[in-house]
C-alpha positions, 0 to 999 in steps of 0.5 A, a space after each residue: 916480544 922477542 924482537 923488542 927484547 933483542 932490540 933492547 940489547 942492541 941499544 945498550 952499547 949506544 946508551 952506555 957509550 953516551 953515559 960513560 962520559 959522565 962517570 967511569 970508575 973501574 974496580 976489578 980483579 983480573 984472573 991472569 990465567 984466563 984473562 977474565 975480568 972479575 968485577 966487584 959488583 956491589 948490591 945497592 943499599 938504601 940511600 944509594 944514588 946510581 946513574 943507571 941503564 934501565 932495562 926490561 921495562 914493560 910497565 912503569 912499576 917493575 924493571 931492572 937497572 944496571 949501574 953504568 959504572 959496570 959497563 966495561 965489566 959487561 964488555 969484558 965479559 962479552 969479549 971473554 965469552 966470545 973467546 971461550 971454547 965450550 966444554 958443554 957435552 949435553 943440553 943445559 937444564 932449566 935454571 943453569 947459568 950459561 953463556 948465550 949469544 943474542 940475535 946480534 951475535 953478542 955473548 952474555 951470561 944467561 940463566 935457562 928459563 925453558 927449553 923448546 924445539 926452537 932453542 932455549 929461552 933465557 934471561 940475560 942476568 946482567 940486564 934483566 932482559 927475560 924470555 929471549 930465544 937463543 940457539 947458540 950457547 955454551 958453558 960459562 967459565 967457572 970464574 964467572 959463575 960466582 960474579 953477582 948479576 949486574 941487573 937489579 930488579 926494582 919497583 917504582 914508588 907511587 905509580 899512578 894506575 891512570 898513567 900506566 893505563 894511558 901509556 898502554 892504551 895510547 901505545 906510548 911505551 916505545 917513547 918511554 923505552 927510547 927515553 930510558 935508552 938515550 938519557 942519563 937516569 939517576 936511581 935513588 934506592 929506598 930499600 935494601 932488598 929486591 925488588 928495590 923500591 926506587 925513585 928515578 930522575 933525569 936532570 933532577 926531574 922525577 921520571 913520573 912527572 916526565 911520563 905524566 907530561 907525555 901522557 896528558 900534555 903530549 910533551 916528549 921526554 927530554 924536552 925541557 923548554 916547550 914554548 906552548 907549555 910555557 905560554 900556558 903557565 904564563 897565562 894561568 899565573 897572570 889571569 886565573 888565580 883568585 878569580 872566577 872564570 867562565 868555562 865555554 867547553 869541557 872535554 875530553 873528560 877522562 876522569 875528575 883528575 884529568 879533563 880539559 876545559 876551554 875558558 872564554 879567553 882560550 876559546 878566543 885564542 882557539 879562533 885566532 889559531 884556526 883562522 891563522 891555519 886556514 888563511 895560510 896559503 903556502 906551507 913549508 914542508 918538514 920532511 924529517 921532523 924531530 920527536 918533540 918538535 912543534 909542527 902543523 900536521 894533517 890528521 889522517 882521520 879528517 884530513 885537517 891541519 892542526 898544531 901538533 907535537 911529533 911523538 914518534 915516527 912509525 917504522 913501516 910507513 910515512 906516518 907519525 904519532 902526534 899529539 894535537 895540542 889544541 884537541 888534547 888527543 893523540 892521532 896519526 898524522 901524515 903531512 908535516 909543515 913548519 908553523 908560523 911564530 905565532 902558532 909555535 908559541 900561542 897558548 893551548 886552547 884547552 887547559 888540563 885540569 883536576 877537580 879539587 878534592 879536599 878529602 881522601 877516599 879509597 879507590 873503590 869510592 874514587 872510581 864511582 866518583 869518577 863515573 859520577 863526574 863523567 855523567 854529570 859533565 855529559 848531562 850539563 853540556 848546555 848549562 852555565 859553568 864557572 871554574 875557580 883556579 885553586 892551584 896553578 899546577 900540572 894539572 891545574 887544580 880547580 873548583 867547578 860550578 855547574 848551574 850554581 852547584 859545586 860539582 864536588 858536592 854533587 858527586 861526593 859520597 854521603 852517608 845514608 841508611 836504607 829505610 825501605 827496600 823492595 829489591 836491589 833496584 827499588 829501595 829508599 835511602 835516608 840521608 844522614 844529614 844534620 837533621 837526621 842526626 839531631 832528631 835521635 840526639 834530642 830525643 835520647 838526651 831528653 829525660 821527661 816529655 809532657 804527656 798528650 791527653 788528646 792527640 790529633 790524628 796524623 800529627 807528629 808526637 813522641 812515643 816510647 818504644 823499647 824504652 826509647 823516645 821515637 818520632 811517630 805519626 798518630 794514626 788513631 785508637 782501637 782496642 789495642 791502644 794508640 796506633 802509630 807509625 815510625 817517622 824516622 825509621 823503617 818499619 812495616 809492622 803495626 805499632 801500638 802504644 799506651 801514651 804519646 808525648 809532646 815533641 821538643 820544639 827544636 825537632 817538631 818541624 825537622 825534615 829528613 831527606 829520602 831518595 828513591 834509588 836503584 843499584 842498576 843491577 841484573 836482578 837475576 844475578 843478585 840476591 834481594 835477601 842478602 841485600 835486606 840482611 846487610 841493611 839491618 832494618 835501616 841500622 847500617 850506615 852506607 856511603 853512597 855515590 850518585 852515579 846517574 840521576 835523570 830526574 825521572 826514575 830512581 837514581 842509580 847509586 853505588 853503596 859502600 860498606 867499609 869502602 867495599 862495594 856491596 854488589 860483591 856481597 849480594 851476588 847470587 852464588 852459582 848453583 
């Protein structure tokens, strides 16, 4: 961590010297006695637009920015601190503002975070870079104590958890840091207080879109004209909109928002690409490939050649992190070659897609839908698949049909009631379908029903139970009355009534859909009683997502109450 932070500091000078050519405004006061520049540092306010240096970025969400107009200020401060003779007579305390020398010998203003035997851990306040170990420090000239720190803590709006996770899993943050260090970044402030809510852009392109392209398409930040990506967009616009297209393969599948498909056309393109690579007998080596360059690279895992984009070179070996364009995966590669003109421009074999979802769902339900989507794709490898492009975008928004079923309709949440329950892993639900809603509506809005004088056993009738008509099955008569069983509601108890009534014709043959389900839980960790209590004799309406259905045993489901997964409500408390 310390090495990375000191490396960040070493790149500041390079970054600023490049960016200053864009804009260099100076507003300063000069303390003639000490020859120290006292900059007038304005805090940002909502609506301000700055060209900035982005520092201390260890996640997409939080980081610091410094207005590049303040670069000369920081330079002058560092020079004056270098000349300043220390009057420090004792060890500084945590929270003190001091001058500290970094790994490369440059002096900066710093606050003391903690004190150890190794030295002081500080934050360089004009860059926001924290937890830097320093061993050389001195007091700060009084004139610089009152100068506002030049780094402002910010948070980025609308950061996708999936993007953040992929950056970490794929170890791509170095590429993002390098991008921020070497390209002009524009910040628009959306609030008036720290952490400032902001948007970041480069050449009018939202930084989140740039990050998105790196994570999901392997396009290095700063690359604006990628021929393979252009070919993909061209073919999508020309062929796919408003047409149904057969899908040959789906994968890799990360979620319903991020998966890759091969169509019949792209599958044929893939065969041509593979033939071109295998028939090439003499490759021209590329000894020093540039980041973002399209190349032919040898995968170190299977030793095969693939079309690739170079993402970064490893410092400690002759290997490169590459994005395999026709596999849509990041791999380590060794030998790098120049592609033919066809291989440099042919569209990708796989198309990055997102399932068209017309409704908004809470995060908990979306996570379960993602799991259901992945399971459905895995089960349907051999079934026919058809996609319909709804929007040519990045990713391409599509409807997906598997075996004549719209996949979204398979995984979307449905409203259910639990009507029979034996345990958390064995219960029945009833779908709150049109029929399930129509039956009580008709019975509740009908004032008078004809009485049945001679009911037939096992036939359906209406019975008045607690002053309300219910559909029942007649089971016979004894001294207690006419015995019936509720048809549309849960109930174990024996019910006896005095009269039965004819059902309205519109609901005589209506059927409700019942499913045998399981939550798939460790029964020792969850309470059947709490589960029964939440169900409230079938009165509770749940949102249900089918996670897995093997067609043999009870289907595995997730039940949600007010967007909360009920598993958190039925845990056994530790004794």
